[in-house]
VOGU-3710 file (C-alpha; in Angstrom, 3 decimals, decimal comma):
1> xxxxxxxxxx> 0,011/0,022/0,005  1,475/3,314/-1,101  1,528/6,393/1,013  -0,604/9,416/0,192  2,517/11,344/-0,906  3,235/8,680/-3,542  -0,380/7,989/-4,491  -1,146/11,656/-5,183  2,171/12,537/-6,735  1,690/14,952/-9,672
11> xxxxxxxxxx> 1,712/13,268/-13,096  0,940/16,276/-15,279  2,231/19,822/-15,183  -1,340/20,920/-14,390  -1,229/18,819/-11,194  1,597/20,845/-9,720  0,399/23,180/-6,941  1,989/26,549/-6,130  4,602/26,555/-8,933  2,651/28,440/-11,612
21> xxxxxxxxxx> 5,683/30,358/-12,872  7,776/27,275/-13,560  4,844/25,318/-14,936  4,028/28,058/-17,483  7,691/28,356/-18,586  8,031/24,589/-19,101  4,706/24,339/-20,978  5,770/27,123/-23,340  9,186/25,434/-23,864  7,472/22,111/-24,767
31> xxxxxxxxxx> 5,125/23,886/-27,118  8,027/25,571/-28,954  9,875/22,271/-29,080  6,879/20,672/-30,764  6,782/23,420/-33,393  10,535/23,880/-34,074  11,954/20,501/-33,073  14,588/22,148/-30,794  14,643/22,174/-27,027  17,135/23,185/-24,346
41> xxxxxxxxxx> 18,935/20,113/-23,045  19,945/21,087/-19,463  17,657/22,257/-16,622  18,184/22,962/-12,972  15,234/22,789/-10,565  16,041/24,559/-7,274  13,885/24,811/-4,145  13,187/23,420/-0,670  12,187/19,840/-0,094  8,772/18,610/-1,026
51> xxxxxxxxxx> 7,911/21,336/-3,535  7,822/19,085/-6,636  11,302/19,197/-8,162  11,738/15,442/-8,818  8,082/15,008/-9,749  8,453/17,791/-12,340  11,554/16,132/-13,764  9,567/12,906/-14,304  6,667/14,841/-15,803  9,169/16,521/-18,179
61> xxxxxxxxxx> 10,501/13,113/-19,185  6,950/11,906/-19,995  6,181/15,109/-21,888  9,340/14,820/-24,061  9,007/11,108/-24,843  5,247/10,850/-25,275  4,196/9,463/-28,651  2,333/12,712/-29,255  5,108/14,889/-27,857  6,875/16,923/-27,057
71> xxxxxxxxxx> 3,733/18,151/-25,357  2,668/19,703/-22,117  -0,221/17,193/-21,875  1,176/13,671/-22,377  -1,391/10,984/-23,197  -0,458/8,653/-20,400  -1,310/5,510/-22,373  1,590/5,096/-24,771  4,599/2,946/-23,894  6,952/5,873/-23,088
81> xxxxxxxxxx> 4,294/7,426/-20,780  3,776/4,138/-18,953  7,510/3,609/-18,666  7,864/7,063/-17,063  5,534/5,945/-14,235  8,316/3,585/-13,057  11,646/5,166/-13,973  13,620/2,350/-12,385  12,339/-0,065/-15,019  12,921/2,260/-17,957
91> xxxxxxxxxx> 16,290/2,247/-19,758  15,721/5,743/-21,090  15,023/7,503/-17,807  18,108/7,402/-15,593  17,741/8,708/-12,014  20,985/9,382/-10,133  21,268/10,185/-6,433  24,233/12,535/-6,254  24,428/12,085/-2,483  25,604/8,484/-2,906
101> xxxxxxxxxx> 27,351/8,843/-6,304  29,329/12,048/-5,866  32,811/10,935/-6,884  34,663/11,942/-10,008  34,671/8,312/-11,147  30,849/8,281/-11,109  30,790/11,510/-13,126  33,216/10,068/-15,720  31,140/6,897/-16,009  28,058/8,998/-16,587
111> xxxxxxxxxx> 29,908/11,069/-19,222  30,685/7,882/-21,140  27,150/6,522/-20,692  25,613/9,674/-22,231  26,964/8,714/-25,612  24,634/5,713/-25,731  21,501/6,364/-27,762  18,005/5,775/-26,271  16,696/2,232/-26,392  13,008/2,924/-27,054
121> xxxxxxxxxx> 12,186/6,604/-26,542  12,916/9,891/-28,328  15,279/11,182/-25,650  17,306/9,662/-22,811  16,622/11,719/-19,670  19,215/11,984/-16,892  17,705/13,145/-13,588  20,452/14,019/-11,069  18,915/14,609/-7,606  20,701/16,582/-4,907
131> xxxxxxxxxx> 23,284/17,695/-7,467  24,931/20,069/-5,011  26,478/16,990/-3,297  28,758/16,290/-6,227  32,425/17,019/-5,619  34,234/19,826/-7,431  36,058/17,267/-9,626  32,728/15,598/-10,493  31,254/18,948/-11,530  34,291/19,640/-13,699
141> xxxxxxxxxx> 33,923/16,226/-15,359  30,295/16,926/-16,210  30,825/20,508/-17,298  31,564/19,848/-20,980  28,877/17,253/-21,524  26,222/19,509/-19,947  27,324/22,394/-22,130  27,306/20,374/-25,382  25,265/17,193/-24,785  24,491/14,670/-27,582
151> xxxxxxxxxx> 21,225/15,442/-29,369  19,428/12,605/-27,701  20,387/13,500/-24,047  18,440/15,736/-21,651  19,850/16,634/-18,214  17,528/17,622/-15,356  19,385/18,621/-12,170  17,568/19,062/-8,829  18,919/20,712/-5,703  17,820/22,166/-2,402
161> xxxxxxxxxx> 21,025/24,207/-2,102  21,326/26,376/-5,180  24,177/28,399/-3,658  26,353/25,229/-3,534  26,108/24,639/-7,267  29,141/26,107/-9,111  28,507/29,153/-11,247  30,036/27,332/-14,225  27,146/24,847/-14,061  24,514/27,558/-13,473
171> xxxxxxxxxx> 25,591/29,392/-16,578  24,962/26,340/-18,776  21,498/25,360/-17,569  18,038/26,898/-17,398  17,204/27,492/-13,737  13,572/27,021/-12,580  12,824/28,109/-8,996  10,458/26,000/-6,894  9,088/28,165/-4,112  7,378/27,368/-0,794
181> xxxxxxxxxx> 3,733/26,478/-1,363  1,204/28,844/0,325  -0,715/27,353/3,220  -4,039/27,980/1,527  -3,044/25,956/-1,569  -1,757/23,100/0,598  -5,007/23,057/2,585  -7,036/22,908/-0,609  -4,953/19,974/-1,939  -5,305/18,148/1,397
191> xxxxxxxxxx> -9,093/18,640/1,261  -9,166/17,205/-2,261  -7,180/14,190/-1,113  -9,525/13,589/1,832  -12,562/13,772/-0,391  -11,091/11,166/-2,761  -10,140/8,944/0,194  -13,516/9,325/1,841  -11,987/10,666/5,034  -14,114/12,720/7,437
201> xxxxxxxxxx> -12,523/16,061/8,202  -13,112/18,297/11,271  -13,221/22,018/10,653  -9,839/23,667/11,205  -7,808/20,467/11,325  -6,499/20,598/7,774  -5,271/24,134/8,359  -3,072/22,879/11,157  -1,691/20,134/8,920  -1,019/22,582/6,110
211> xxxxxxxxxx> 0,833/24,935/8,452  2,862/22,066/9,858  4,032/21,255/6,305  5,888/24,613/6,242  5,470/25,067/2,488  6,193/21,429/1,529  3,319/19,497/-0,040  5,031/16,131/0,504  5,551/16,864/4,209  1,945/17,915/4,556
221> xxxxxxxxxx> 0,681/14,677/2,871  2,988/12,630/5,091  1,557/14,337/8,215  -2,004/13,812/6,917  -1,236/10,099/6,499  -0,157/9,894/10,125  -3,114/11,922/11,413  -5,635/9,731/9,521  -4,070/6,664/11,135  -4,224/8,255/14,599
231> xxxxxxxxxx> -7,808/9,339/14,114  -9,019/5,931/12,975  -9,797/7,120/9,462  -10,809/10,630/10,509  -8,948/13,929/10,643  -9,763/15,377/14,047  -8,323/18,660/15,346  -7,461/17,102/18,679  -5,602/14,249/16,996  -3,700/16,711/14,858
241> xxxxxxxxxx> -2,643/18,734/17,880  -1,646/15,615/19,761  0,406/14,197/16,839  2,115/17,523/16,154  2,544/18,619/19,759  0,466/21,761/19,158  -0,984/23,419/22,236  -4,778/23,756/22,226  -6,126/26,904/20,651  -8,125/27,614/23,805
251> xxxxxxxxxx> -4,944/27,750/25,938  -3,133/29,958/23,392  -6,086/32,399/23,288  -6,186/32,319/27,080  -2,536/33,329/27,291  -3,200/36,084/24,702  -6,131/37,404/26,727  -4,108/37,345/29,937  -1,344/39,342/28,248  -3,861/41,948/27,103
261> xxxxxxxxxx> -5,244/42,572/30,595  -1,924/41,986/32,399  -3,187/39,022/34,413  0,143/37,716/35,632  -1,412/35,034/37,853  -3,207/33,519/34,806  0,079/33,579/32,830  1,920/31,687/35,567  -0,899/29,143/35,801  -0,861/28,685/32,010
271> xxxxxxxxxx> 2,877/27,932/32,088  2,288/25,401/34,856  -0,424/23,720/32,786  1,809/23,617/29,734  4,572/22,048/31,771  2,199/19,353/33,108  1,016/18,577/29,588  4,611/18,095/28,448  4,069/20,630/25,686  6,848/21,572/23,335
281> xxxxxxxxxx> 7,732/25,131/24,407  9,035/26,125/20,948  5,838/24,961/19,301  3,728/26,824/21,871  5,794/29,970/21,301  5,261/29,748/17,569  1,510/29,416/18,024  1,434/32,374/20,412  3,451/34,588/18,071  1,148/33,692/15,153
291> xxxxxxxxxx> -1,900/34,507/17,309  -0,320/37,868/18,201  0,367/38,551/14,577  -3,236/37,854/13,673  -4,399/40,185/16,489  -2,046/42,926/15,314  -3,418/42,605/11,777  -6,985/42,871/13,093  -6,100/45,987/15,085  -4,424/47,528/12,044
301> xxxxxxxxxx> -7,467/46,800/9,823  -9,739/48,320/12,457  -7,751/51,621/12,085  -6,712/51,771/15,729  -4,673/54,713/16,967  -0,906/54,681/16,598  -0,401/54,269/20,344  -2,571/51,121/20,423  -0,807/49,620/17,419  2,538/50,487/18,967
311> xxxxxxxxxx> 1,626/48,596/22,160  0,779/45,482/20,169  3,896/45,841/18,037  6,127/46,202/21,133  4,631/43,082/22,705  5,032/41,110/19,505  8,638/42,345/19,088  9,400/41,243/22,653  8,054/37,728/21,959  10,069/37,445/18,721
321> xxxxxxxxxx> 13,274/38,626/20,437  12,971/35,750/22,959  12,690/33,055/20,284  16,377/32,441/20,031  16,772/32,420/23,798  14,053/29,769/23,957  15,811/27,511/21,449  19,198/27,811/23,138  18,143/27,646/26,772  18,126/24,462/28,913
331> xxxxxxxxxx> 15,291/26,030/30,954  12,679/26,956/28,352  9,895/27,346/30,934  11,819/30,071/32,736  12,419/31,919/29,464  8,722/31,724/28,581  7,530/32,862/32,004  9,975/35,772/32,093  9,021/36,950/28,601  5,266/36,661/29,269
341> xxxxxxxxxx> 5,443/38,520/32,563  7,461/41,289/30,957  5,134/41,571/27,983  2,135/41,708/30,282  3,250/45,067/31,626  3,719/46,795/28,239  0,037/47,643/27,589  -0,182/49,469/30,902  2,533/52,020/30,120  1,016/55,461/29,546
351> xxxxxxxxxx> 2,202/57,296/26,394  5,116/59,592/27,134  3,528/62,581/25,361  0,295/62,026/27,260  2,149/62,095/30,582  3,896/65,320/29,727  0,722/67,009/28,498  -1,521/65,631/31,276  -3,782/63,788/28,817  -3,953/60,857/31,200
361> xxxxxxxxxx> -5,395/63,037/33,895  -9,004/63,272/35,093  -11,526/61,797/32,718  -9,067/59,669/30,721  -9,764/55,960/31,275  -6,767/53,671/31,804  -5,872/51,164/29,127  -6,913/48,449/29,323  -10,084/48,867/31,373  -9,337/45,917/33,610
371> xxxxxxxxxx> -6,146/46,391/35,551  -4,004/43,279/36,022  -3,938/41,381/39,247  -0,802/41,981/41,210  0,706/43,753/44,208  -0,974/46,952/45,426  -0,151/50,133/43,447  2,575/52,532/44,578  1,098/55,603/46,220  0,939/58,363/43,637
381> xxxxxxxxxx> 2,531/60,849/45,995  4,722/60,435/49,046  3,259/61,670/52,409  3,754/65,318/53,114  7,157/66,120/54,456  7,795/67,991/57,649  8,651/71,627/57,094  12,249/72,014/56,110  14,485/74,129/58,426  15,523/77,561/57,311
391> xxxxxxxxxx> 18,471/77,705/54,993  19,356/77,353/51,331  17,566/74,457/49,714  17,222/73,188/46,206  13,774/74,134/44,913  11,285/71,255/44,933  9,797/70,160/41,574  6,875/72,345/40,556  3,546/70,407/40,731  1,799/69,739/37,412
401> xxxxxxxxxx> -1,594/71,211/36,629  -3,144/67,767/36,673  -3,556/66,209/40,166  -1,386/63,123/40,646  -4,408/61,169/41,953  -6,046/61,427/38,548  -3,493/59,223/36,865  -4,545/55,586/36,286  -3,473/53,181/38,988  -0,559/51,036/37,892
411> xxxxxxxxxx> 0,743/47,906/39,422  3,699/48,459/41,691  6,968/47,298/40,136  8,338/44,245/41,788  11,373/46,257/42,896  9,371/48,718/45,032  8,727/47,430/48,568  5,342/48,049/50,119  5,441/50,491/53,042  3,563/47,928/55,188
421> xxxxxxxxxx> 6,498/45,531/54,784  9,293/48,053/55,158  11,020/49,251/58,336  9,167/51,504/60,691  9,419/55,150/59,537  12,345/57,121/60,866  11,140/60,349/62,516  12,193/63,612/60,965  14,588/65,804/62,729  18,000/64,634/63,807
431> xxxxxxxxxx> 17,869/60,853/64,345  20,849/59,052/65,752  23,215/58,128/62,853  23,212/54,379/63,665  19,405/54,273/63,490  19,402/56,122/60,169  22,094/53,944/58,658  20,322/50,697/59,592  16,924/51,947/58,293  18,363/53,093/54,973
441> xxxxxxxxxx> 20,360/49,956/54,502  17,337/47,709/55,112  15,211/49,768/52,745  17,748/49,609/49,931  18,181/45,871/50,322  14,490/45,442/49,440  15,027/46,764/45,916  15,612/43,630/43,729  18,444/44,063/41,296  19,952/46,870/43,345
451> xxxxxxxxxx> 20,338/45,124/46,701  24,083/45,902/46,624  23,182/49,529/47,342  22,315/48,425/50,876  25,975/48,722/51,877  26,208/52,347/50,844  24,783/53,913/54,057  27,407/52,025/56,084  30,199/53,445/53,911  29,082/57,069/54,328
461> xxxxxxxxxx> 31,188/59,337/56,533  28,173/61,608/56,979  24,533/60,639/56,586  21,942/63,358/57,306  18,148/63,374/56,869  16,953/66,946/56,218  13,470/66,565/54,715  12,904/66,274/51,803  16,592/65,541/51,052  18,751/62,662/52,287
471> xxxxxxxxxx> 22,437/63,671/52,247  25,195/61,132/51,681  28,868/62,075/52,016  31,549/59,507/51,181  35,351/59,300/51,127  36,756/60,419/47,831  38,429/57,030/47,184  35,136/55,017/47,056  33,443/56,940/44,275  34,224/54,178/41,729
481> xxxxxxxxxx> 32,606/51,652/44,038  29,437/53,781/44,437  28,849/54,414/40,736  25,539/52,524/40,973  24,274/54,743/43,771  25,139/57,855/41,775  23,437/56,506/38,679  20,310/55,348/40,536  19,854/58,277/42,867  16,837/59,569/40,848
491> xxxxxxxxxx> 15,451/56,070/40,296  11,792/56,252/41,481  12,016/52,700/42,863  14,979/53,612/45,047  13,289/56,807/46,189  10,083/54,943/46,988  11,937/52,333/49,038  13,673/55,036/51,117  10,425/57,042/51,374  8,892/54,030/53,172
501> xxxxxxxxxx> 11,170/54,703/56,151  11,751/58,412/55,546  8,307/59,911/54,842  8,511/62,947/52,569  11,817/61,986/50,907  12,062/63,376/47,420  15,766/63,606/46,653  19,162/62,078/47,376  22,201/64,330/47,476  25,543/62,587/47,127
511> xxxxxxxxxx> 28,930/64,219/47,633  32,461/63,020/48,090  35,199/64,360/50,301  37,455/66,678/48,355  34,600/68,335/46,384  31,004/69,310/46,740  28,175/67,613/44,943  27,957/70,387/42,469  31,684/70,266/41,731  31,787/66,517/41,308
521> xxxxxxxxxx> 28,589/66,001/39,362  27,283/69,263/38,031  29,686/69,428/35,107  28,259/66,319/33,381  25,233/66,808/31,100  23,694/63,567/32,208  23,806/64,641/35,832  22,244/67,967/35,023  19,434/66,079/33,266  18,886/63,835/36,310
531> xxxxxxxxxx> 18,630/66,916/38,584  16,150/68,654/36,322  12,825/68,947/38,299  10,645/68,377/35,219  12,586/65,252/34,339  12,263/63,917/37,890  8,546/64,548/37,799  8,247/62,658/34,528  10,052/59,641/36,050  7,720/59,787/39,039
541> xxxxxxxxxx> 4,562/59,889/36,926  5,661/57,172/34,532  7,144/54,897/37,168  10,155/54,601/34,913  13,826/54,621/35,453  16,919/55,708/33,496  18,642/52,688/31,981  21,115/54,417/29,664  22,086/57,907/28,591  23,579/58,431/25,168
551> xxx> 25,216/61,576/23,887  24,371/62,547/20,343  27,431/63,591/18,342
//
């Protein structure tokens, strides 16, 4: 019993699916050969596996040797046509596997064999499959005979690696590209096969088989054969997913919906379920990316605003950027969970221009309407600070015209500790230095990713709390060690952690012995930007942080 791939192998040029360009060119060449009696004698069919290269070579052999030929529609009943159905039993159709006969001796033997005239047919057809496997010496041995073959010899070369074929060979043959077959055409062919086989098909199942073929008709038919066997003569979607290791569409759509609303608990639960099912993480990732792509297309067709489309595009770009990490990692579940949790936060970021202009103030609904489950939001404003003592102070950032309470609630970043879990607030005034050092150290250690900053208060020669500013003074020889503290001093997560024990804190001032803060930092443009009140207010409103500063030349 033959497989479906062999049973439904194309036997006419019109049977080929998805190769209209090559089919039309070959049909016209056969028509001209019929009229003029001349035809090109060397062809090169190049394309990925399963797209019809060898089948087309056999069809060409039938078309050239048919009693009514050369013709694009061989009769199929004459002796040459019947002989072409089984090339192994025909003396005039010689199929050579270059992968196993790649030596120069094989090429020389073929060059001598070419001089023999056909036994029964009009032409002797030489089909050399996987021709790129021939050695350089073998190619050189064939070069002359391909350029000037005997009148009765036709060469048809087939390869999946066109770039490995020498240019000297390419210049002497007509090259016909065989491209990936579109999914829709593969699905239609599979439906035709199922109707002829009397196989019951469940809606949507053939689409999955066609996509799994990845542009190869032969691969798709081979998969269909396996699915029919698994489904006891039926093509069921569940059987297709089980055979191919494809995650259920319901679970993929559930992950998509959880990403949209930022439901991190649902995402973690979905990953647990996938792990229990033994799902292939790479296959699941591919299905999720395709679902995202379909959703992005739907949003674009619905003429959504640029900010909405940008959110979807950023999420899709994040998923695509993690694909290589997923393939290379020995812990794919961790890669998937990290990427999903990160992507879940992207839709909740307010547009930068809207924050600056106050468009996300009163009356502007948050996006999306359902905030994700997670830790309680960070208070939009620190408690009021005690009045600062008389003396020169840096002016506090000017309040915006839009009240801070009108901004949409956002989930607290994981790096910001909740005040309820932090140390007891340190009273304003002049607390004892040991108490202040311990409180600040404990607060900074609660900032994940920046826990090393917890040692900074212990290194300070002078630590003073003068609301709303916390002053650090360090020895001059430790500045290199404290680069992180300098860089993160305006980080809203760091400020929020310290504000949990120092109510009213708005700013950190860092200086080193041997120079004031202004002398050591004020000369750098990036430091001036960090100290800009409007920039600090923007960081506070957006909940963001400065990751990198680049200078434009």
